[in-house]
N, C-alpha and C positions, 0 to 999 in steps of 0.2 A: 648478312641478314638485314642490317640497318638500311643499306642501300635499297633493298627490295621493299622495305616498309615505307620509305619516304613518299613515293608516288601515290600509293593508296591513301595514305594519311592526308596529303594535300588535296587529293580529289574529294575525299569525304568532307573535308573542311569547306571546300569551295561549294559543293552541292548544298550543304547545310546552311551556308551563309545566304543562299538565295531566298527571296521572299516573293509573295504574290505580286507585289508592286513591280517586280522585274518583268512581269508579263502583263503589264497594263494593256487592256484591249485596244484602246485608241488614244493617241496623243492629242493634246489640246490644240495643237496647231495643224492638225491633219484634217482633210476632208476625204472621206472614203466613198468610193463608188463600187457598188456590188454588181457582180455578174450573175444575173438571175436566170436559171434554166426553166422557168415556169411563169405563171401569172401572179406570183405573190405581189408584185409591184405594178399590176395592170393599171392602177390609178395613181400610183406613187412615182417616186423618182429613183429609188435605189441609191440615194446619197445619204451620208451621215457625217456629222461632226459634233463636237462638244459645244453646246450652247452656253453653259454656265457650270460653275463648280462651287462646292461648299465644304468647309472643314467641319466635321461632326465632333460632338463632345467626346467620343471614344477615341479620337485621333484619326479615324478613317476619313477618306475624302470621297465625297459624292460628286459624280459627273453626270450631268443631265444632257443626254443626246438631243440633237435636232429631231423634230417630229416628221414622220412620213405617213402616208396612207398605206396601211398594211391589211392583208386579208386574215381574218380570224376564222372564218368559215366560208363555205362556197358563196353565200349571199350576205356576208357580214364583213364590213371593212371598218377600220378605225383610224382616225387621223391624230391620235393622241399618244403615239409611241414610236419607237424605232425598232429595228431588228435586234438591237442589244437591250431592248426593254425601255422602261420609263426612266430608270435611274441605274447607274453603275456605282457600286460602293466598294472602294478599294481599301482593304485592310492589309495587315502584315502577312497573314497566312491564308487569306481567302479573297475572292472577288464575288460580290453579291450582285446579281441582276434582279431587277424588280419587274414582274410581268404585268399584264393589263388588269389583273385582279389584286394588285399590290402584294403578291406572294413573292417569297424569296427563292432564288435559285443560287445555291452556294457552289462555287467552283474553287478547287484548291490545286493550282498548277504545281506546287512544290510538295504535295503529299506523297507518301511512300508509293512508288509504282505498284500497280496491280492490287492495291488494297482499297476496298470500297469505303466511301463515306456517304452520309445521307445528304443528298443535294437538294431534295425537295420533298415536301409532304403536304397533301391536301386533305385536311380533316381525317376521316376514317376511310377514304376511298382509295388513294394510291400513295405509294412512296417511290421516289426515284433515287436510286443509288448511282454514284459516279466513281470513276477511277481514272488515274493516269495510266494509259496503256504503255507498258514498258517497251514492247516491241516496236512501237511507232514513235517513241519519244526520245529526245536527247537532252543534253544540258541546256541547249538554246531553243528547243522546240518541244511543246507538250501537246499531246493528243488526249482529249478527255472523251470517254465513252460512257454510255448510260445503260442501266437495267431497271425496268419498271416492275414493281411488286404491287399486289393488292393490299388491302388494309391489314391482313393477317400475315404479311410478308411471304406470300407465295408468288413466285415469278409469273408474270403474265405477258402475253404477246402484245407488242406495241410497236408502232412505227419508230418511236423514239429509241428503241433498242438498236436500230441500225444507223443511228445518227452520231455525229461526233463534233467536237469543237477543237480547233487548233489555235494555239497561242505561241507567238515567238517573242524572244527577248528584244529584238531590234525593231521588228515591224508591227508589233501588236497582234491583233487577231487576223488570222489568214483564212480561216473557215469557221462558219458558225451556222446556227439554225435560227429560226424565228423565236428568239427568247421572249419577245413581247407576248406571243401566244402560247408559250410553254405551259404545260407539257403537251398540248394539242393532241393527246391520245384519243380524245373523243371525236376528232375530225378524221374522217376516212380519206386522208390525203397520203399518197405514197411517200415513203421516207425520202426518196431521191428528189422529190419536188420541194422538200423543206430545207435542203442544204444550200447555203449561200456562200459563194466564193468572193473574196475581195479581189476586185479587178484592177483598180488604179488608186493611187494615193496622190492627192493634190495638196498644195500649200493653201491652208485656209485663209491666211492673211492676204494672199494674192486674190483669192475669190472675193473677199470682202472689199479690197481696194478697187476691183473692177466691177463691182456690183452696180447695176443700173438702177437709179432712183427715180421716183415720180417727178422730182424737180428737174432732173436732167432730161427727162422726156419732154417736159414743157419749158424748155429753155429757149426763149425767143428774145430778140431785140427789136427796137423800132426799125422799120424798113424791111423786116423779114416777110416772106410771102409763102403761103402753102396753097396748093391746088389739089383738091380731092375730087375723085370721080366715083360715084356710086352707081351700080347697075343692077337692075332686076331683070332677069332674062328667063321667061317661063314659056312652056308650050301650053300650059293650062290657060284657057281663055278667061277664066274667072279671076286670074291674078294679073294685076297691072304690070306691064313691062315699061320700064323707063330708065333714063339716065338723069342723075342729079349732079350738077356741077357746082362746086363750092370753092370760092376764092376768098382766102383770108389774108388781109394785109395788116400787119401789126403796126399800130400807130404810136403806142407808148407802153412803157413798163414801169410799174412802181412796186415797191416792197413794203409790206405791212406785217410786222412781227414774223410769223411763219407762213404768210400768204403772199403769193405773187399775183398782181392784178394787171391784166392787159386790156387796153382799148384796141378794138379790132374793127377795121372796115371790112364788112362781109357782103359778098354777092352770092346769092343762091339761085340757081336756075334749074328748072325741071323740064325735060323734053322727052319725047318718045324715043325709042331706039332708032327711029328713022329721022331724028332731029326735028320733029314737029314741035313747035313751041307749046308749052303747057302753062308755066308760071315763072315769075321772076320777082326777086326780092333783093333790095339793096339797103342795108342798114349798118349802123354802128353799134357794136355790142361791147359789153364789159364781161370779161372772162376771168374768174377767180380760181387760182390753183391752190387748193388746200392740201395739207399733208395727207399722205396715204401710206400709213405704216405697213399695211399688208403688202402693198406693191414693193416696198423697199426691202422686204425680206429676201434672203438669198434664194436663188433658184434651187428648188429641191425641197423647200420647207412646205409642210402641210399647212394650208391656210384654211381656217374654219370661220365661216360667216354664220354666226348664230341667228342673225335676223332672217336669213334665207334658208337656215337649216341645211347648209351645204358645206362641202369641203373639197378642195382641189389643190393641185400642185402646178405652179407655173413652169414653163420651159423657156429656153432662150439662150442668149449669150451676153457679151459685154455691151452690145449695141441694141438689143431688143429683148422684150419679154412678151410672152403669149399666155393669156388666160384661156384655159381649155373650154371647149364647148360643153353643152349640157350632157352629152353622152360620155364625156371624160371626167365628169364631176359626180361625186357621191352625195347622197341626201340622207339626212337623219330620219330613221323610223323608230328608234328606241333609244334608251339612255346609253347603250353601248355599241349600237350598230348603225352604220351608214350603208347605203346600197345605191347602185346606179339606176337611172330611169330606163325604162324600155319603151321605145316609141320610134317615130320617124318624123321628118320635117326638117326645116332649115333653122338650125341653131348654131350660128357661126362662132368660132373662136375669135378672140380679140387680141390683136398685136399692137404693141406700142414701141416706138423707135426713138432712139436718142436724138433730141433736138427736132423731132418731126411730129411729135404728138401722137394722136390716135383716138379711138381705136380704128385700126384697119383690119378688114376681115374678108373671109371667103367661106362659102358653104355650098355644097352640092346637095340639093333637095331631091332625092330620088323619089320620094313619095308623090310630090307634086310635079315632078319633071322640069326642073329648072335650077338656076344658080343665082346667088347674090354675092356681090363683091364690092368692097370699098378700098380704094387704093390712093396713095399719094402719088400723083402722076408728075408733079413738078414742085420744086421748092427753090427759093432764093434766100440764102442766109448770108448776110454781109456781102462779100464779093464773090461768093460761091453759088452756083446754080446747077440744077440737074433736072433732066426730064423735058417734057414738052408742055408749054403753057396751054391752059384750056381756052378754047374759043367759044364765046357766048353767042348762042343763036339769037337771043333777044336783041343784042347789040347790032348784029348783022342785019336783022329784019326791022330795026327801029321800033321795037315793041317795049322799050323801056319808058320810064316816066318822061314827060316833056322837059326840055332844057330849062334850067333855072340859073340864076346868078345872085350873088350877094356882093354888093358894092357900097362904098369903097372897101377894099380889103388889102392892107390894114385900115382900121377905122378907129376914130376917137369918140364920137358922140352918137351919130346915127348911121344906120345901114339901110339900104334899100334891097328888099327881097323881090326879085322879079321872076315870075314863073307863069304858067298857064293852068287852065282847068285840067283835071276835075277838082272842084272845090266842094266843101271847105278842105283846107290842108292844115296840118299842125307844124309849127316851126319851134325848134328848141335849140338852145346853146348849152353845150356840156363841157365840163372841164375834162382833162385827159384821164381822169379816173372814172369817167362815165357819169358823174353827178350832174343833174340838170341845174343849170344856173339861171336860165330864163326860158320861159315857154309862152307861146301865144298862138292864136288861131289866125290863119290867113284867109281872108274873105274875098280878096281881089287879086288880080294878076300882078299888082305892084303895090307894095306896102312899105312904109317907113317904120323902123323899130329903133327905139332909143336904147343905147347900151352904155350910157354915161356912167352908170353905177357899177358896172362890171370892172373888176381890177384888171390892170394890164397883164397881158400874157397870151398864150396860145390856147385856142379853144376849138371845139368841133361844133358844126351845126348840122341839124337834121331837118329835112322837109318830108313829112309823111303824108302822102296823098290819100284821098278817100278810097282809091282802088287798091290800097294796101302797099303800093310801091313806094320807094323811098329814095331820096337823094341825100348825100352827105358831103361834107367838105371841111376844110380848115379855115378858121377865122382868127386873125391876129388883132388884139385890142391894144392900141397904143396909149 
């Protein structure tokens, strides 16, 4: 008899020693990707991870999942929660999920099988009971099922009655429903569309280490070069068709606290699609790259821009990120609901690439019958180059500003600026951060300018003509 009693006794002891924490829904170092058989994530990413944790006074641990854009109703989306709710509170005997109304959903994976407990209550309207389904559960896997009652505890028909949650000891949650919108009985959505299956588990640390940042997108050194071609191509005669060629040559880079400052020699030319010259501009600009915390977030995070009352989720990989267009963005129309815009037109998404800047974009405007695109067609970074350099129509057809010279160069005391009309023209000397050190007006084709009081170093000069064209160059002061 004793031998026959040993195994049941050990089995009972093992089962009773399990706690809810053995079935933690998500590990802190995991990134979950959900396989969605519906449009629950039509504007979201279907990705989830733990953003932060907190130890509570009662000894439980709160896990705060990353936020996604989730559907609450047919025309109501929210960017403030996750499929597992706003918060997951892990205790010894229960897991508590917090929905979008800050209500609690209590799950007890180690509760006596086939015995119901009260999982949820909303005032006097409904009560949701839950149980561990004995037929579908094992020591290492628990299936939770629901039954919905009215305020007087009469069973009622609900989509939730056909749904379940599955938890495993080793892998966390393997099947769930949209707990953020729980109990969603008021939404006439078929139950099968509310079931979410975990598709893939990634290492969160790897995702963080390979995450593309705003500073990495705009990482240039002196001597780097970017050629950008923009094209507007429409059949609508009221919309201008053109090509804009932009060549940016990086002259210098300086760091100031959390800001990167570039001095850039820029040429911009606009021509028709048949390469008929329209306009030309050559100038030196200062470009400041400020921090962009929203861009630096992991792909899959819901980004809320309260200034524009919009929310969106970026896509991409380790080398690029794309901000969605207007039709893949939701806009706030109440305190709890965001919704997409309905319309037509050209609203391109914006893509940014590691070390190549942006935005680069494309859109197909079916309403007006045309396309717009902006692409990096050539770059040179250090000793590496790719693509085909742009050829400027203005240079080939001699439509740029008249030739000019600044001599001597290097210079100690005076320089001579030689150029031709149109006059007047503005002459300026700038340091490599773009600050104007000296400026004067040129009234003749040859003028002498004293630079004796300028410290030794390397500078840039600009000659801005009255026809808005510009010449730039480097000046060395000895």
